Backbone as JSON, one array per atom type, in Angstrom:
{
  "sequence": "XXXXXXXXXXXXXXXXXXXXXXXXXXXXXXXXXXXXXXXXXXXXXXXXXXXXXXXXXXXXXXXXXXXXXXXXXXXXXXXXX",
  "N": [[-10.56, -19.45, 12.7], [-8.36, -18.58, 9.95], [-9.33, -16.84, 6.31], [-8.73, -17.02, 2.94], [-8.4, -14.28, 2.6], [-7.91, -12.82, 5.17], [-5.17, -13.75, 5.14], [-3.63, -12.36, 3.89], [-3.3, -9.83, 5.59], [-0.78, -7.94, 6.35], [1.08, -8.87, 4.14], [2.98, -7.65, 1.76], [1.7, -5.11, -0.95], [2.71, -3.81, -4.44], [1.42, -1.26, -5.48], [-0.48, 0.69, -8.33], [-1.86, 1.59, -9.66], [-2.38, 5.37, -8.57], [-2.9, 5.74, -4.93], [-4.86, 7.43, -3.87], [-7.26, 8.53, -1.61], [-9.36, 10.64, -0.86], [-10.69, 11.42, -3.84], [-11.44, 9.28, -4.44], [-10.03, 6.6, -5.35], [-7.71, 4.01, -6.63], [-5.14, 1.34, -6.51], [-3.5, -1.72, -5.9], [-1.33, -4.41, -6.59], [-1.07, -7.45, -5.77], [0.24, -10.65, -4.94], [-0.17, -11.74, -7.68], [-2.55, -10.64, -7.77], [-5.01, -7.99, -8.4], [-6.28, -5.56, -6.91], [-8.52, -3.32, -5.39], [-7.61, -0.31, -3.6], [-7.28, 1.03, -0.62], [-5.55, 4.2, 1.22], [-4.61, 3.71, 4.67], [-3.58, 5.72, 6.58], [-4.7, 7.88, 5.18], [-3.17, 9.54, 3.36], [-2.0, 10.29, -0.11], [-0.42, 7.59, -1.87], [1.92, 7.4, -4.36], [1.95, 5.71, -7.88], [4.01, 2.45, -8.24], [5.22, 2.34, -5.69], [5.74, 0.87, -2.99], [4.39, -1.15, -0.49], [1.87, -1.69, 2.58], [-0.04, -4.26, 3.77], [-2.8, -3.31, 6.1], [-5.36, -4.44, 6.34], [-8.54, -5.72, 5.01], [-11.22, -4.73, 3.56], [-14.03, -5.85, 3.05], [-13.4, -5.4, 0.2], [-11.22, -3.8, -0.74], [-7.98, -3.07, 0.48], [-6.5, -1.99, 2.73], [-3.81, 0.01, 2.98], [-0.79, 0.96, 3.64], [2.22, 2.38, 3.81], [5.47, 1.25, 2.55], [7.86, 0.48, 5.72], [10.78, 0.48, 5.15], [10.96, 1.46, 2.67], [10.35, 4.37, 3.39], [12.44, 4.74, 5.1], [14.59, 4.2, 3.7], [13.96, 6.45, 1.31], [14.24, 8.75, 2.99], [17.16, 8.62, 4.3], [18.55, 8.59, 1.36], [17.67, 11.28, 0.61], [19.15, 12.99, 3.19], [21.46, 12.19, 2.17], [21.6, 13.54, -0.32], [20.67, 16.53, -0.45]],
  "CA": [[-10.2, -20.05, 11.16], [-8.13, -17.88, 8.64], [-10.07, -16.97, 5.41], [-7.18, -16.38, 2.13], [-8.59, -12.32, 2.71], [-7.08, -12.38, 6.17], [-3.97, -14.08, 5.13], [-3.28, -11.08, 2.94], [-2.71, -9.15, 6.32], [0.7, -7.87, 6.8], [2.11, -8.71, 3.15], [3.57, -6.49, 1.46], [1.75, -5.18, -2.55], [2.73, -2.78, -5.04], [0.63, 0.29, -5.8], [-0.23, -0.27, -9.71], [-2.4, 3.25, -9.51], [-2.05, 6.36, -6.97], [-3.95, 5.99, -4.13], [-6.28, 9.02, -3.15], [-8.4, 8.34, -0.72], [-10.62, 11.65, -1.76], [-11.22, 10.84, -5.4], [-11.56, 7.1, -4.38], [-9.37, 5.6, -6.27], [-6.46, 3.28, -6.13], [-5.14, -0.29, -7.37], [-2.9, -2.69, -5.6], [-1.31, -6.14, -6.09], [0.12, -8.55, -4.29], [0.07, -12.58, -5.02], [-0.72, -11.31, -8.71], [-4.0, -10.18, -7.79], [-5.01, -6.56, -8.51], [-7.1, -5.0, -5.78], [-8.71, -1.4, -4.95], [-6.84, 0.06, -2.08], [-7.14, 2.76, 0.12], [-4.24, 4.09, 2.15], [-5.0, 4.02, 6.12], [-3.8, 7.08, 6.95], [-5.01, 8.89, 4.31], [-2.0, 10.26, 2.66], [-1.85, 9.82, -1.55], [0.75, 6.71, -2.75], [2.33, 7.68, -5.68], [2.08, 4.46, -7.95], [5.03, 1.85, -7.79], [5.74, 2.56, -4.07], [5.46, -0.79, -1.88], [3.25, -0.97, 0.61], [1.75, -2.64, 3.21], [-1.48, -4.12, 4.03], [-3.34, -3.17, 7.19], [-6.39, -4.85, 6.96], [-9.21, -6.12, 3.67], [-12.52, -4.19, 4.27], [-15.23, -5.66, 1.8], [-13.09, -5.8, -1.64], [-10.15, -2.9, -0.69], [-6.74, -3.21, 0.64], [-6.14, -0.8, 3.45], [-2.68, 0.11, 3.18], [0.98, 1.97, 4.61], [4.12, 2.59, 3.1], [6.67, 0.54, 3.88], [8.91, 1.2, 6.6], [11.63, 0.36, 4.78], [11.73, 2.5, 1.83], [10.16, 5.78, 3.57], [14.02, 5.09, 5.97], [15.76, 4.35, 2.3], [13.92, 7.6, 0.53], [14.9, 9.73, 3.81], [18.73, 8.68, 4.04], [18.94, 8.95, 0.0], [17.43, 12.53, 0.29], [19.68, 13.81, 3.3], [22.87, 12.19, 1.2], [21.61, 14.0, -1.28], [21.35, 17.57, -0.18]],
  "C": [[-9.63, -19.18, 10.43], [-8.92, -17.55, 7.73], [-8.35, -16.66, 4.69], [-7.81, -14.75, 2.71], [-7.8, -12.71, 3.91], [-6.09, -12.91, 6.47], [-3.18, -12.86, 4.05], [-2.91, -9.91, 3.94], [-1.24, -9.39, 6.56], [1.43, -8.53, 5.92], [1.97, -7.72, 2.66], [2.8, -6.33, -0.37], [2.94, -4.01, -3.16], [1.94, -1.97, -5.69], [0.75, 0.38, -7.47], [-0.82, 0.8, -10.07], [-2.37, 3.96, -8.53], [-3.62, 6.52, -6.39], [-4.24, 7.44, -3.61], [-7.17, 8.84, -2.5], [-9.62, 9.33, -1.3], [-11.0, 11.65, -3.13], [-11.56, 9.16, -5.21], [-11.29, 6.52, -5.02], [-7.47, 4.99, -6.04], [-6.26, 1.95, -6.4], [-3.55, -0.45, -6.44], [-2.45, -4.02, -6.04], [-0.67, -6.57, -5.81], [-0.66, -9.73, -4.69], [-0.59, -12.7, -6.66], [-2.47, -11.18, -9.06], [-4.18, -8.64, -8.22], [-6.5, -6.46, -7.12], [-7.08, -3.52, -5.6], [-7.98, -1.63, -4.11], [-6.85, 1.0, -1.73], [-6.11, 3.1, 1.46], [-4.93, 4.56, 3.54], [-5.07, 5.5, 6.78], [-4.35, 8.38, 5.96], [-4.44, 9.36, 3.12], [-2.22, 9.59, 0.9], [-0.82, 9.09, -1.61], [0.8, 7.1, -4.0], [2.03, 6.4, -6.46], [3.36, 3.68, -7.79], [5.75, 2.08, -6.52], [5.19, 1.42, -3.59], [4.98, -0.11, -0.88], [2.74, -1.75, 1.65], [0.91, -2.91, 3.68], [-1.89, -4.52, 5.44], [-4.44, -4.01, 7.44], [-7.18, -5.13, 5.45], [-11.03, -5.37, 4.94], [-13.04, -4.26, 2.76], [-13.68, -6.14, 0.84], [-11.61, -4.71, -1.43], [-9.27, -3.67, 0.63], [-6.93, -2.2, 1.68], [-4.95, -0.74, 3.76], [-1.62, 1.21, 3.33], [1.59, 1.68, 4.21], [4.84, 1.83, 3.97], [7.89, 1.43, 4.63], [10.04, 1.52, 6.01], [12.13, 1.42, 3.05], [11.17, 3.49, 2.15], [11.84, 5.81, 4.48], [15.1, 4.86, 4.69], [16.07, 5.24, 1.61], [14.95, 9.0, 1.72], [16.64, 9.36, 3.76], [19.26, 8.77, 2.58], [18.54, 10.68, 0.31], [18.44, 13.09, 1.44], [20.86, 13.17, 2.61], [23.31, 13.64, 0.0], [21.89, 15.77, -1.32], [21.94, 17.92, 1.03]]
}
């Protein structure tokens, strides 16, 4: 049986405060609720970045940057330079 928390896995969220695992800080907004968030790979994730929820650990979202956002950034960067 899936719980409401389990249903968050795979959803997208917006980072509302920079995620920095080393400083133990960061938040993300999903479905109108703000959650504490941590990066799945330990990288910093800036505010307003779209992320995908990989897991929920207690009251923290474990997230990674959305692949679509990375590909758009890389294509814009290649075009600009």
